[in-house]
C-alpha positions in Angstrom: -53.2 113.1 1.9 -50.9 115.7 3.8 -52.6 118.9 5.3 -51.6 122.2 3.6 -49.0 124.3 5.3 -49.8 127.9 4.9 -46.2 129.0 5.0 -45.3 127.3 1.8 -45.4 128.7 -1.8 -48.3 127.2 -4.0 -46.1 127.7 -7.0 -42.6 127.9 -6.3 -40.3 130.0 -8.1 -36.8 131.5 -8.3 -36.1 135.0 -7.2 -35.8 137.2 -10.5 -37.3 134.5 -12.7 -37.6 135.8 -16.1 -41.4 136.0 -17.6 -42.0 133.1 -19.8 -43.8 132.3 -22.6 -44.8 128.5 -22.5 -41.5 127.2 -21.0 -39.0 129.8 -22.7 -38.3 133.1 -21.4 -39.9 136.1 -23.1 -36.4 137.6 -23.9 -35.7 134.5 -26.2 -39.1 134.1 -27.7 -40.3 137.7 -28.6 -37.6 138.7 -31.0 -38.1 135.4 -32.6 -41.7 135.8 -33.3 -41.1 139.4 -34.5 -38.3 138.6 -37.0 -40.4 135.4 -38.3 -43.3 137.9 -38.7 -41.3 140.5 -40.5 -39.6 137.6 -42.5 -42.8 136.3 -43.8 -44.3 139.7 -44.7 -41.0 140.3 -46.8 -40.9 137.0 -48.2 -37.6 136.4 -46.5 -38.7 133.4 -44.5 -35.6 131.3 -44.8 -33.4 134.3 -43.8 -35.7 135.1 -40.9 -35.4 131.3 -39.8 -31.6 131.2 -39.8 -31.5 134.5 -37.7 -34.1 133.2 -35.1 -32.2 130.1 -34.7 -28.9 131.9 -34.1 -30.8 134.4 -31.8 -32.4 131.5 -29.9 -28.7 130.0 -29.2 -27.1 133.0 -28.6 -29.6 134.5 -26.1 -29.7 131.0 -24.3 -25.9 131.2 -23.9 -26.1 134.7 -22.4 -28.9 134.0 -20.4 -27.3 131.0 -18.9 -23.7 132.8 -18.0 -25.0 136.1 -17.0 -28.0 138.3 -16.5 -29.2 140.9 -19.0 -28.1 143.6 -16.5 -24.5 142.6 -16.9 -25.1 142.9 -20.9 -26.6 146.3 -20.2 -23.7 147.3 -17.9 -21.1 146.0 -20.9 -22.9 148.3 -23.3 -22.9 151.2 -20.8 -19.2 150.9 -20.0 -18.3 151.0 -23.7 -20.5 154.1 -24.2 -22.9 152.4 -26.7 -25.7 152.8 -24.3 -25.3 156.6 -24.4 -25.7 156.6 -28.2 -29.1 154.6 -28.0 -30.4 156.9 -25.3 -31.0 160.3 -26.8 -33.1 161.9 -24.0 -30.1 162.6 -21.6 -26.5 163.4 -22.1 -25.4 160.8 -19.6 -26.9 157.3 -18.7 -26.7 156.0 -15.1 -25.0 152.7 -14.5 -27.8 149.8 -15.0 -26.1 147.7 -12.4 -26.9 150.2 -9.5 -30.2 149.5 -7.9 -32.1 152.8 -6.8 -34.6 152.5 -4.3 -37.2 155.2 -3.7 -39.6 155.5 -0.9 
């Protein structure tokens, strides 16, 4: 048995790794759970299942090829994000990181 090195991580992770639920990112699973729950309440389980499968594959494609910040930036650049955010007249660029001391 090897001696434990104090400079190594106990649980190796990537930088900016998303929050996971079991083995899937929460960004993929939480909308599926919400849609399936609403579909069961409204007796539209089959439609909710189709939407959930589509969301799973579409979100997996976007998470593989870009980060959520890039999608937010695309919405911001088109002006769609300004419609969703009603508290301010302008919305800052989501790709710019701001640090406060």
